[in-house]
CHARMM internal coordinates of N, CA and C (Angstrom, degrees):
IC EDIT
DIST 1 N 1 CA 1.4438
DIST 1 CA 1 C 1.5677
ANGL 1 N 1 CA 1 C 108.24
DIST 1 C 2 N 1.2361
ANGL 1 CA 1 C 2 N 112.09
DIHE 1 N 1 CA 1 C 2 N 151.13
DIST 2 N 2 CA 1.5100
ANGL 1 C 2 N 2 CA 121.81
DIHE 1 CA 1 C 2 N 2 CA 175.94
DIST 2 CA 2 C 1.4949
ANGL 2 N 2 CA 2 C 107.15
DIHE 1 C 2 N 2 CA 2 C -88.01
DIST 2 C 3 N 1.3766
ANGL 2 CA 2 C 3 N 116.46
DIHE 2 N 2 CA 2 C 3 N 139.45
DIST 3 N 3 CA 1.4942
ANGL 2 C 3 N 3 CA 120.67
DIHE 2 CA 2 C 3 N 3 CA 176.21
DIST 3 CA 3 C 1.4714
ANGL 3 N 3 CA 3 C 111.63
DIHE 2 C 3 N 3 CA 3 C 131.71
DIST 3 C 4 N 1.2781
ANGL 3 CA 3 C 4 N 111.52
DIHE 3 N 3 CA 3 C 4 N -176.89
DIST 4 N 4 CA 1.5599
ANGL 3 C 4 N 4 CA 117.87
DIHE 3 CA 3 C 4 N 4 CA -177.71
DIST 4 CA 4 C 1.4913
ANGL 4 N 4 CA 4 C 109.80
DIHE 3 C 4 N 4 CA 4 C -91.74
DIST 4 C 5 N 1.3579
ANGL 4 CA 4 C 5 N 114.54
DIHE 4 N 4 CA 4 C 5 N -175.81
DIST 5 N 5 CA 1.4395
ANGL 4 C 5 N 5 CA 119.79
DIHE 4 CA 4 C 5 N 5 CA 173.51
DIST 5 CA 5 C 1.4934
ANGL 5 N 5 CA 5 C 114.17
DIHE 4 C 5 N 5 CA 5 C -130.97
DIST 5 C 6 N 1.2722
ANGL 5 CA 5 C 6 N 119.43
DIHE 5 N 5 CA 5 C 6 N 151.16
DIST 6 N 6 CA 1.3985
ANGL 5 C 6 N 6 CA 124.67
DIHE 5 CA 5 C 6 N 6 CA -177.62
DIST 6 CA 6 C 1.5646
ANGL 6 N 6 CA 6 C 108.37
DIHE 5 C 6 N 6 CA 6 C -73.83
DIST 6 C 7 N 1.3316
ANGL 6 CA 6 C 7 N 116.38
DIHE 6 N 6 CA 6 C 7 N 138.22
DIST 7 N 7 CA 1.4094
ANGL 6 C 7 N 7 CA 119.76
DIHE 6 CA 6 C 7 N 7 CA -177.60
DIST 7 CA 7 C 1.5770
ANGL 7 N 7 CA 7 C 110.38
DIHE 6 C 7 N 7 CA 7 C -81.49
DIST 7 C 8 N 1.3746
ANGL 7 CA 7 C 8 N 115.42
DIHE 7 N 7 CA 7 C 8 N -1.09
DIST 8 N 8 CA 1.4499
ANGL 7 C 8 N 8 CA 121.60
DIHE 7 CA 7 C 8 N 8 CA -179.43
DIST 8 CA 8 C 1.5338
ANGL 8 N 8 CA 8 C 109.90
DIHE 7 C 8 N 8 CA 8 C -103.11
DIST 8 C 9 N 1.2953
ANGL 8 CA 8 C 9 N 115.58
DIHE 8 N 8 CA 8 C 9 N 141.70
DIST 9 N 9 CA 1.4609
ANGL 8 C 9 N 9 CA 118.99
DIHE 8 CA 8 C 9 N 9 CA 168.31
DIST 9 CA 9 C 1.5204
ANGL 9 N 9 CA 9 C 112.10
DIHE 8 C 9 N 9 CA 9 C 76.02
DIST 9 C 10 N 1.2796
ANGL 9 CA 9 C 10 N 122.34
DIHE 9 N 9 CA 9 C 10 N 26.48
DIST 10 N 10 CA 1.4578
ANGL 9 C 10 N 10 CA 124.39
DIHE 9 CA 9 C 10 N 10 CA -178.23
DIST 10 CA 10 C 1.4431
ANGL 10 N 10 CA 10 C 106.81
DIHE 9 C 10 N 10 CA 10 C -88.28
DIST 10 C 11 N 1.3891
ANGL 10 CA 10 C 11 N 116.38
DIHE 10 N 10 CA 10 C 11 N 154.65
DIST 11 N 11 CA 1.4045
ANGL 10 C 11 N 11 CA 121.68
DIHE 10 CA 10 C 11 N 11 CA -178.24
DIST 11 CA 11 C 1.5595
ANGL 11 N 11 CA 11 C 111.79
DIHE 10 C 11 N 11 CA 11 C -73.32
DIST 11 C 12 N 1.2515
ANGL 11 CA 11 C 12 N 112.53
DIHE 11 N 11 CA 11 C 12 N -30.92
DIST 12 N 12 CA 1.4688
ANGL 11 C 12 N 12 CA 122.98
DIHE 11 CA 11 C 12 N 12 CA 179.35
DIST 12 CA 12 C 1.5395
ANGL 12 N 12 CA 12 C 106.36
DIHE 11 C 12 N 12 CA 12 C -124.54
DIST 12 C 13 N 1.3169
ANGL 12 CA 12 C 13 N 114.05
DIHE 12 N 12 CA 12 C 13 N 138.29
DIST 13 N 13 CA 1.5661
ANGL 12 C 13 N 13 CA 118.21
DIHE 12 CA 12 C 13 N 13 CA 178.69
DIST 13 CA 13 C 1.5613
ANGL 13 N 13 CA 13 C 106.32
DIHE 12 C 13 N 13 CA 13 C -56.43
DIST 13 C 14 N 1.2704
ANGL 13 CA 13 C 14 N 115.04
DIHE 13 N 13 CA 13 C 14 N 141.15
DIST 14 N 14 CA 1.5014
ANGL 13 C 14 N 14 CA 120.55
DIHE 13 CA 13 C 14 N 14 CA 171.50
DIST 14 CA 14 C 1.5114
ANGL 14 N 14 CA 14 C 107.64
DIHE 13 C 14 N 14 CA 14 C -115.12
DIST 14 C 15 N 1.4284
ANGL 14 CA 14 C 15 N 114.75
DIHE 14 N 14 CA 14 C 15 N 148.37
DIST 15 N 15 CA 1.4568
ANGL 14 C 15 N 15 CA 115.93
DIHE 14 CA 14 C 15 N 15 CA 174.44
DIST 15 CA 15 C 1.6003
ANGL 15 N 15 CA 15 C 109.40
DIHE 14 C 15 N 15 CA 15 C -70.96
DIST 15 C 16 N 1.3170
ANGL 15 CA 15 C 16 N 115.43
DIHE 15 N 15 CA 15 C 16 N 133.93
DIST 16 N 16 CA 1.4322
ANGL 15 C 16 N 16 CA 119.45
DIHE 15 CA 15 C 16 N 16 CA -179.38
DIST 16 CA 16 C 1.5130
ANGL 16 N 16 CA 16 C 110.47
DIHE 15 C 16 N 16 CA 16 C -119.24
DIST 16 C 17 N 1.3700
ANGL 16 CA 16 C 17 N 119.58
DIHE 16 N 16 CA 16 C 17 N 127.55
DIST 17 N 17 CA 1.4275
ANGL 16 C 17 N 17 CA 126.10
DIHE 16 CA 16 C 17 N 17 CA -179.71
DIST 17 CA 17 C 1.5649
ANGL 17 N 17 CA 17 C 106.06
DIHE 16 C 17 N 17 CA 17 C -112.44
DIST 17 C 18 N 1.3281
ANGL 17 CA 17 C 18 N 114.75
DIHE 17 N 17 CA 17 C 18 N 138.39
DIST 18 N 18 CA 1.4331
ANGL 17 C 18 N 18 CA 119.11
DIHE 17 CA 17 C 18 N 18 CA -176.25
DIST 18 CA 18 C 1.4934
ANGL 18 N 18 CA 18 C 107.67
DIHE 17 C 18 N 18 CA 18 C -129.80
DIST 18 C 19 N 1.3495
ANGL 18 CA 18 C 19 N 115.35
DIHE 18 N 18 CA 18 C 19 N 122.42
DIST 19 N 19 CA 1.4990
ANGL 18 C 19 N 19 CA 119.24
DIHE 18 CA 18 C 19 N 19 CA 177.83
DIST 19 CA 19 C 1.4676
ANGL 19 N 19 CA 19 C 110.81
DIHE 18 C 19 N 19 CA 19 C -64.74
DIST 19 C 20 N 1.2695
ANGL 19 CA 19 C 20 N 116.23
DIHE 19 N 19 CA 19 C 20 N 129.65
DIST 20 N 20 CA 1.4963
ANGL 19 C 20 N 20 CA 121.33
DIHE 19 CA 19 C 20 N 20 CA -174.11
DIST 20 CA 20 C 1.5421
ANGL 20 N 20 CA 20 C 114.58
DIHE 19 C 20 N 20 CA 20 C -50.74
DIST 20 C 21 N 1.2558
ANGL 20 CA 20 C 21 N 117.85
DIHE 20 N 20 CA 20 C 21 N -43.31
DIST 21 N 21 CA 1.4875
ANGL 20 C 21 N 21 CA 124.31
DIHE 20 CA 20 C 21 N 21 CA -173.01
DIST 21 CA 21 C 1.5124
ANGL 21 N 21 CA 21 C 107.22
DIHE 20 C 21 N 21 CA 21 C -67.39
DIST 21 C 22 N 1.2835
ANGL 21 CA 21 C 22 N 122.65
DIHE 21 N 21 CA 21 C 22 N -18.45
DIST 22 N 22 CA 1.5815
ANGL 21 C 22 N 22 CA 124.62
DIHE 21 CA 21 C 22 N 22 CA 176.16
DIST 22 CA 22 C 1.5232
ANGL 22 N 22 CA 22 C 106.50
DIHE 21 C 22 N 22 CA 22 C -61.08
DIST 22 C 23 N 1.2604
ANGL 22 CA 22 C 23 N 117.50
DIHE 22 N 22 CA 22 C 23 N -29.54
DIST 23 N 23 CA 1.5192
ANGL 22 C 23 N 23 CA 115.00
DIHE 22 CA 22 C 23 N 23 CA -172.63
DIST 23 CA 23 C 1.5010
ANGL 23 N 23 CA 23 C 108.88
DIHE 22 C 23 N 23 CA 23 C -73.74
DIST 23 C 24 N 1.4334
ANGL 23 CA 23 C 24 N 121.19
DIHE 23 N 23 CA 23 C 24 N -10.82
DIST 24 N 24 CA 1.4782
ANGL 23 C 24 N 24 CA 119.05
DIHE 23 CA 23 C 24 N 24 CA 176.47
DIST 24 CA 24 C 1.4952
ANGL 24 N 24 CA 24 C 109.50
DIHE 23 C 24 N 24 CA 24 C -87.25
DIST 24 C 25 N 1.3170
ANGL 24 CA 24 C 25 N 126.51
DIHE 24 N 24 CA 24 C 25 N -4.84
DIST 25 N 25 CA 1.3697
ANGL 24 C 25 N 25 CA 127.89
DIHE 24 CA 24 C 25 N 25 CA -177.71
DIST 25 CA 25 C 1.5262
ANGL 25 N 25 CA 25 C 112.13
DIHE 24 C 25 N 25 CA 25 C -85.42
DIST 25 C 26 N 1.3617
ANGL 25 CA 25 C 26 N 123.88
DIHE 25 N 25 CA 25 C 26 N 142.87
DIST 26 N 26 CA 1.3779
ANGL 25 C 26 N 26 CA 123.78
DIHE 25 CA 25 C 26 N 26 CA 178.30
DIST 26 CA 26 C 1.5250
ANGL 26 N 26 CA 26 C 117.53
DIHE 25 C 26 N 26 CA 26 C -70.85
DIST 26 C 27 N 1.3187
ANGL 26 CA 26 C 27 N 115.48
DIHE 26 N 26 CA 26 C 27 N -25.59
DIST 27 N 27 CA 1.4558
ANGL 26 C 27 N 27 CA 123.81
DIHE 26 CA 26 C 27 N 27 CA -175.27
DIST 27 CA 27 C 1.5323
ANGL 27 N 27 CA 27 C 112.08
DIHE 26 C 27 N 27 CA 27 C -158.23
DIST 27 C 28 N 1.3164
ANGL 27 CA 27 C 28 N 121.48
DIHE 27 N 27 CA 27 C 28 N 135.95
DIST 28 N 28 CA 1.3739
ANGL 27 C 28 N 28 CA 118.20
DIHE 27 CA 27 C 28 N 28 CA 171.93
DIST 28 CA 28 C 1.5574
ANGL 28 N 28 CA 28 C 107.75
DIHE 27 C 28 N 28 CA 28 C -129.40
DIST 28 C 29 N 1.3017
ANGL 28 CA 28 C 29 N 116.56
DIHE 28 N 28 CA 28 C 29 N 165.33
DIST 29 N 29 CA 1.5234
ANGL 28 C 29 N 29 CA 124.66
DIHE 28 CA 28 C 29 N 29 CA -176.15
DIST 29 CA 29 C 1.4792
ANGL 29 N 29 CA 29 C 105.94
DIHE 28 C 29 N 29 CA 29 C -114.68
DIST 29 C 30 N 1.3970
ANGL 29 CA 29 C 30 N 113.59
DIHE 29 N 29 CA 29 C 30 N 125.31
DIST 30 N 30 CA 1.4240
ANGL 29 C 30 N 30 CA 118.83
DIHE 29 CA 29 C 30 N 30 CA 176.22
DIST 30 CA 30 C 1.5532
ANGL 30 N 30 CA 30 C 110.81
DIHE 29 C 30 N 30 CA 30 C -128.20
DIST 30 C 31 N 1.3220
ANGL 30 CA 30 C 31 N 116.68
DIHE 30 N 30 CA 30 C 31 N 163.88
DIST 31 N 31 CA 1.4227
ANGL 30 C 31 N 31 CA 118.83
DIHE 30 CA 30 C 31 N 31 CA 178.62
DIST 31 CA 31 C 1.5172
ANGL 31 N 31 CA 31 C 110.85
DIHE 30 C 31 N 31 CA 31 C -64.33
DIST 31 C 32 N 1.3424
ANGL 31 CA 31 C 32 N 110.48
DIHE 31 N 31 CA 31 C 32 N 135.24
DIST 32 N 32 CA 1.4112
ANGL 31 C 32 N 32 CA 119.97
DIHE 31 CA 31 C 32 N 32 CA -178.42
DIST 32 CA 32 C 1.4784
ANGL 32 N 32 CA 32 C 113.70
DIHE 31 C 32 N 32 CA 32 C -97.61
DIST 32 C 33 N 1.2627
ANGL 32 CA 32 C 33 N 120.48
DIHE 32 N 32 CA 32 C 33 N 10.48
DIST 33 N 33 CA 1.5917
ANGL 32 C 33 N 33 CA 118.70
DIHE 32 CA 32 C 33 N 33 CA 172.65
DIST 33 CA 33 C 1.4377
ANGL 33 N 33 CA 33 C 111.22
DIHE 32 C 33 N 33 CA 33 C 115.55
DIST 33 C 34 N 1.2660
ANGL 33 CA 33 C 34 N 122.52
DIHE 33 N 33 CA 33 C 34 N -14.23
DIST 34 N 34 CA 1.4257
ANGL 33 C 34 N 34 CA 122.72
DIHE 33 CA 33 C 34 N 34 CA 178.64
DIST 34 CA 34 C 1.5260
ANGL 34 N 34 CA 34 C 114.74
DIHE 33 C 34 N 34 CA 34 C -147.92
DIST 34 C 35 N 1.2982
ANGL 34 CA 34 C 35 N 121.32
DIHE 34 N 34 CA 34 C 35 N 153.46
DIST 35 N 35 CA 1.4155
ANGL 34 C 35 N 35 CA 125.89
DIHE 34 CA 34 C 35 N 35 CA -168.48
DIST 35 CA 35 C 1.5950
ANGL 35 N 35 CA 35 C 107.52
DIHE 34 C 35 N 35 CA 35 C -51.80
DIST 35 C 36 N 1.3206
ANGL 35 CA 35 C 36 N 116.51
DIHE 35 N 35 CA 35 C 36 N 131.62
DIST 36 N 36 CA 1.3830
ANGL 35 C 36 N 36 CA 119.10
DIHE 35 CA 35 C 36 N 36 CA 173.86
DIST 36 CA 36 C 1.5787
ANGL 36 N 36 CA 36 C 115.48
DIHE 35 C 36 N 36 CA 36 C 79.71
DIST 36 C 37 N 1.3023
ANGL 36 CA 36 C 37 N 117.27
DIHE 36 N 36 CA 36 C 37 N -1.17
DIST 37 N 37 CA 1.4968
ANGL 36 C 37 N 37 CA 120.45
DIHE 36 CA 36 C 37 N 37 CA -176.38
DIST 37 CA 37 C 1.5655
ANGL 37 N 37 CA 37 C 106.14
DIHE 36 C 37 N 37 CA 37 C -103.86
DIST 37 C 38 N 1.3484
ANGL 37 CA 37 C 38 N 111.43
DIHE 37 N 37 CA 37 C 38 N 113.52
DIST 38 N 38 CA 1.4956
ANGL 37 C 38 N 38 CA 115.47
DIHE 37 CA 37 C 38 N 38 CA 177.02
DIST 38 CA 38 C 1.5585
ANGL 38 N 38 CA 38 C 110.80
DIHE 37 C 38 N 38 CA 38 C -112.00
DIST 38 C 39 N 1.2216
ANGL 38 CA 38 C 39 N 115.94
DIHE 38 N 38 CA 38 C 39 N 148.25
DIST 39 N 39 CA 1.5678
ANGL 38 C 39 N 39 CA 121.39
DIHE 38 CA 38 C 39 N 39 CA 177.89
DIST 39 CA 39 C 1.4623
ANGL 39 N 39 CA 39 C 107.06
DIHE 38 C 39 N 39 CA 39 C -127.52
DIST 39 C 40 N 1.3371
ANGL 39 CA 39 C 40 N 109.45
DIHE 39 N 39 CA 39 C 40 N 130.71
DIST 40 N 40 CA 1.4964
ANGL 39 C 40 N 40 CA 121.82
DIHE 39 CA 39 C 40 N 40 CA 177.06
DIST 40 CA 40 C 1.5046
ANGL 40 N 40 CA 40 C 110.02
DIHE 39 C 40 N 40 CA 40 C -82.14
DIST 40 C 41 N 1.3715
ANGL 40 CA 40 C 41 N 116.92
DIHE 40 N 40 CA 40 C 41 N 118.92
DIST 41 N 41 CA 1.4240
ANGL 40 C 41 N 41 CA 124.20
DIHE 40 CA 40 C 41 N 41 CA -176.14
DIST 41 CA 41 C 1.5762
ANGL 41 N 41 CA 41 C 112.87
DIHE 40 C 41 N 41 CA 41 C -126.44
DIST 41 C 42 N 1.1590
ANGL 41 CA 41 C 42 N 118.51
DIHE 41 N 41 CA 41 C 42 N 141.12
DIST 42 N 42 CA 1.4252
ANGL 41 C 42 N 42 CA 124.71
DIHE 41 CA 41 C 42 N 42 CA 173.76
DIST 42 CA 42 C 1.5721
ANGL 42 N 42 CA 42 C 104.70
DIHE 41 C 42 N 42 CA 42 C -71.90
DIST 42 C 43 N 1.2957
ANGL 42 CA 42 C 43 N 122.49
DIHE 42 N 42 CA 42 C 43 N 134.17
DIST 43 N 43 CA 1.4871
ANGL 42 C 43 N 43 CA 120.90
DIHE 42 CA 42 C 43 N 43 CA -176.47
DIST 43 CA 43 C 1.5258
ANGL 43 N 43 CA 43 C 114.29
DIHE 42 C 43 N 43 CA 43 C -65.21
DIST 43 C 44 N 1.3104
ANGL 43 CA 43 C 44 N 118.48
DIHE 43 N 43 CA 43 C 44 N -29.53
DIST 44 N 44 CA 1.4634
ANGL 43 C 44 N 44 CA 119.79
DIHE 43 CA 43 C 44 N 44 CA 177.33
DIST 44 CA 44 C 1.4687
ANGL 44 N 44 CA 44 C 110.41
DIHE 43 C 44 N 44 CA 44 C -72.63
DIST 44 C 45 N 1.3103
ANGL 44 CA 44 C 45 N 121.89
DIHE 44 N 44 CA 44 C 45 N -22.95
DIST 45 N 45 CA 1.5200
ANGL 44 C 45 N 45 CA 120.94
DIHE 44 CA 44 C 45 N 45 CA 173.32
DIST 45 CA 45 C 1.4878
ANGL 45 N 45 CA 45 C 108.54
DIHE 44 C 45 N 45 CA 45 C -71.16
DIST 45 C 46 N 1.3374
ANGL 45 CA 45 C 46 N 118.54
DIHE 45 N 45 CA 45 C 46 N -33.24
DIST 46 N 46 CA 1.4986
ANGL 45 C 46 N 46 CA 116.01
DIHE 45 CA 45 C 46 N 46 CA 176.91
DIST 46 CA 46 C 1.5671
ANGL 46 N 46 CA 46 C 108.45
DIHE 45 C 46 N 46 CA 46 C -64.63
DIST 46 C 47 N 1.4066
ANGL 46 CA 46 C 47 N 113.81
DIHE 46 N 46 CA 46 C 47 N -44.09
DIST 47 N 47 CA 1.4548
ANGL 46 C 47 N 47 CA 114.58
DIHE 46 CA 46 C 47 N 47 CA 178.56
DIST 47 CA 47 C 1.5513
ANGL 47 N 47 CA 47 C 113.74
DIHE 46 C 47 N 47 CA 47 C -53.94
DIST 47 C 48 N 1.2754
ANGL 47 CA 47 C 48 N 115.77
DIHE 47 N 47 CA 47 C 48 N -40.06
DIST 48 N 48 CA 1.3780
ANGL 47 C 48 N 48 CA 122.85
DIHE 47 CA 47 C 48 N 48 CA -178.21
DIST 48 CA 48 C 1.5346
ANGL 48 N 48 CA 48 C 116.02
DIHE 47 C 48 N 48 CA 48 C -70.75
DIST 48 C 49 N 1.2542
ANGL 48 CA 48 C 49 N 117.39
DIHE 48 N 48 CA 48 C 49 N -41.19
DIST 49 N 49 CA 1.4748
ANGL 48 C 49 N 49 CA 125.31
DIHE 48 CA 48 C 49 N 49 CA -177.96
DIST 49 CA 49 C 1.5150
ANGL 49 N 49 CA 49 C 112.41
DIHE 48 C 49 N 49 CA 49 C -83.01
DIST 49 C 50 N 1.3199
ANGL 49 CA 49 C 50 N 117.38
DIHE 49 N 49 CA 49 C 50 N -50.22
DIST 50 N 50 CA 1.4202
ANGL 49 C 50 N 50 CA 122.10
DIHE 49 CA 49 C 50 N 50 CA -169.54
DIST 50 CA 50 C 1.6077
ANGL 50 N 50 CA 50 C 115.64
DIHE 49 C 50 N 50 CA 50 C -94.36
DIST 50 C 51 N 1.3763
ANGL 50 CA 50 C 51 N 110.82
DIHE 50 N 50 CA 50 C 51 N -21.84
DIST 51 N 51 CA 1.4476
ANGL 50 C 51 N 51 CA 116.52
DIHE 50 CA 50 C 51 N 51 CA -177.64
DIST 51 CA 51 C 1.4024
ANGL 51 N 51 CA 51 C 112.09
DIHE 50 C 51 N 51 CA 51 C 47.26
DIST 51 C 52 N 1.4583
ANGL 51 CA 51 C 52 N 116.45
DIHE 51 N 51 CA 51 C 52 N 61.69
DIST 52 N 52 CA 1.4482
ANGL 51 C 52 N 52 CA 123.82
DIHE 51 CA 51 C 52 N 52 CA -179.37
DIST 52 CA 52 C 1.5755
ANGL 52 N 52 CA 52 C 113.67
DIHE 51 C 52 N 52 CA 52 C -73.45
DIST 52 C 53 N 1.2065
ANGL 52 CA 52 C 53 N 114.15
DIHE 52 N 52 CA 52 C 53 N 159.88
DIST 53 N 53 CA 1.5796
ANGL 52 C 53 N 53 CA 118.93
DIHE 52 CA 52 C 53 N 53 CA 171.71
DIST 53 CA 53 C 1.5360
ANGL 53 N 53 CA 53 C 104.14
DIHE 52 C 53 N 53 CA 53 C -80.97
DIST 53 C 54 N 1.3639
ANGL 53 CA 53 C 54 N 121.53
DIHE 53 N 53 CA 53 C 54 N 121.14
DIST 54 N 54 CA 1.4079
ANGL 53 C 54 N 54 CA 123.35
DIHE 53 CA 53 C 54 N 54 CA 174.03
DIST 54 CA 54 C 1.4757
ANGL 54 N 54 CA 54 C 109.80
DIHE 53 C 54 N 54 CA 54 C -74.43
DIST 54 C 55 N 1.2846
ANGL 54 CA 54 C 55 N 115.82
DIHE 54 N 54 CA 54 C 55 N 132.84
DIST 55 N 55 CA 1.4487
ANGL 54 C 55 N 55 CA 122.74
DIHE 54 CA 54 C 55 N 55 CA 177.13
DIST 55 CA 55 C 1.5968
ANGL 55 N 55 CA 55 C 111.42
DIHE 54 C 55 N 55 CA 55 C -127.88
DIST 55 C 56 N 1.3155
ANGL 55 CA 55 C 56 N 116.18
DIHE 55 N 55 CA 55 C 56 N 162.16
DIST 56 N 56 CA 1.4755
ANGL 55 C 56 N 56 CA 123.14
DIHE 55 CA 55 C 56 N 56 CA 173.37
DIST 56 CA 56 C 1.5219
ANGL 56 N 56 CA 56 C 105.21
DIHE 55 C 56 N 56 CA 56 C -121.67
DIST 56 C 57 N 1.3762
ANGL 56 CA 56 C 57 N 117.51
DIHE 56 N 56 CA 56 C 57 N 104.68
DIST 57 N 57 CA 1.4190
ANGL 56 C 57 N 57 CA 117.79
DIHE 56 CA 56 C 57 N 57 CA -177.29
DIST 57 CA 57 C 1.5139
ANGL 57 N 57 CA 57 C 109.09
DIHE 56 C 57 N 57 CA 57 C -119.82
DIST 57 C 58 N 1.3081
ANGL 57 CA 57 C 58 N 119.00
DIHE 57 N 57 CA 57 C 58 N -3.56
DIST 58 N 58 CA 1.3997
ANGL 57 C 58 N 58 CA 121.14
DIHE 57 CA 57 C 58 N 58 CA -176.04
DIST 58 CA 58 C 1.6106
ANGL 58 N 58 CA 58 C 108.75
DIHE 57 C 58 N 58 CA 58 C -86.36
DIST 58 C 59 N 1.3251
ANGL 58 CA 58 C 59 N 110.49
DIHE 58 N 58 CA 58 C 59 N 165.20
DIST 59 N 59 CA 1.4727
ANGL 58 C 59 N 59 CA 115.23
DIHE 58 CA 58 C 59 N 59 CA -174.04
DIST 59 CA 59 C 1.5515
ANGL 59 N 59 CA 59 C 106.38
DIHE 58 C 59 N 59 CA 59 C -79.25
DIST 59 C 60 N 1.2874
ANGL 59 CA 59 C 60 N 122.39
DIHE 59 N 59 CA 59 C 60 N 148.84
DIST 60 N 60 CA 1.4216
ANGL 59 C 60 N 60 CA 129.67
DIHE 59 CA 59 C 60 N 60 CA 177.48
DIST 60 CA 60 C 1.5176
ANGL 60 N 60 CA 60 C 110.78
DIHE 59 C 60 N 60 CA 60 C -111.26
DIST 60 C 61 N 1.3825
ANGL 60 CA 60 C 61 N 120.78
DIHE 60 N 60 CA 60 C 61 N 141.67
DIST 61 N 61 CA 1.4080
ANGL 60 C 61 N 61 CA 123.02
DIHE 60 CA 60 C 61 N 61 CA 175.42
DIST 61 CA 61 C 1.4899
ANGL 61 N 61 CA 61 C 115.08
DIHE 60 C 61 N 61 CA 61 C -69.12
END
COOR INIT
IC SEED 1 N 1 CA 1 C
IC BUILD
């Protein structure tokens, strides 16, 4: 199937990278594990649960 994969509930741990500016948002929507199923999550909960690597990949002025 074409598309992304949810970082939650995988059989093997996947590396997760999180754009730094996402932490400023009140809520983000991520894949909930099946096609068309989105889950609203507070970005700091993702930090706590997945312990992602914080990256800066956006353009700066």
